[in-house]
C-alpha positions in Angstrom: 21.5 -26.0 5.7 17.9 -26.8 7.3 16.7 -23.6 6.8 18.2 -23.0 3.8 15.9 -25.5 2.8 12.9 -25.0 4.6 12.7 -21.3 3.5 13.4 -22.4 0.1 10.2 -24.6 0.1 7.9 -21.7 1.7 9.2 -19.7 -1.3 8.1 -22.3 -3.8 5.4 -22.8 -1.9 3.9 -19.3 -1.3 4.9 -19.6 -5.6 2.9 -22.2 -6.5 -0.1 -21.3 -4.4 -0.1 -17.9 -6.0 0.3 -16.0 -2.8 3.3 -14.2 -4.5 0.6 -13.0 -7.0 0.7 -9.4 -5.5 4.3 -9.4 -4.4 5.5 -10.0 -8.2 3.0 -7.7 -9.8 3.7 -4.3 -7.8 7.7 -5.3 -7.4 8.6 -6.6 -11.3 7.7 -4.3 -14.0 7.5 -6.6 -16.7 7.3 -10.6 -16.1 9.1 -12.5 -13.5 12.2 -13.9 -13.6 14.1 -16.4 -11.9 16.1 -13.2 -10.3 13.1 -12.1 -8.4 12.1 -15.8 -6.9 15.9 -15.7 -5.8 15.8 -11.7 -4.8 12.3 -13.2 -2.8 14.6 -15.9 -1.3 17.2 -13.5 -0.4 14.4 -11.2 1.5 13.1 -13.9 3.4 16.2 -15.4 4.7 17.2 -12.0 6.2 13.6 -11.4 7.7 13.5 -15.0 9.2 16.9 -14.1 10.6 15.8 -11.2 12.2 12.7 -12.7 13.2 14.5 -15.5 14.9 16.8 -12.9 16.9 13.6 -11.1 18.0 11.3 -13.7 18.7 14.6 -15.3 21.3 13.4 -19.0 21.2 15.1 -21.4 24.1 15.8 -23.5 22.1 16.7 -25.0 18.3 14.2 -27.4 19.0 11.6 -25.0 18.4 12.3 -24.5 14.9 9.1 -25.6 13.5 7.1 -23.7 15.9 8.7 -20.7 14.8 8.9 -21.6 11.0 5.0 -21.6 11.2 4.9 -18.2 13.2 7.0 -16.6 10.7 5.3 -18.6 7.1 2.2 -17.1 8.8 3.2 -13.7 9.0 4.5 -13.9 5.4 1.0 -15.2 4.0 -0.5 -12.5 5.9 1.6 -9.7 4.1 1.3 -11.0 1.0 -2.4 -10.9 1.0 -2.1 -6.7 1.1 -2.6 -6.0 -3.0 -0.1 -3.2 -1.9 2.4 -5.4 -1.0 5.9 -5.3 -2.8 8.6 -7.0 0.3 12.1 -5.7 -0.3 14.9 -5.9 1.5 15.6 -3.0 4.1 18.9 -3.5 5.5 
């Protein structure tokens, strides 16, 4: 549950800071809705899971460190004016 809470906070803070602006502009044909925010949240959950296992942290106690590392990675991706973050499973 703590991962979901943290990723919800991350998604919300990215929305409020307007960091999602380019992604939503490129991904949504029209006005963004809660559905689009939910799709972004699903993207974060999937990508964080993949990131966590690729990083191979030695303990769950390092969660905050890896959460911040992941947050910085996402913020970097969102700086690209052509970004459209979608799930690739």
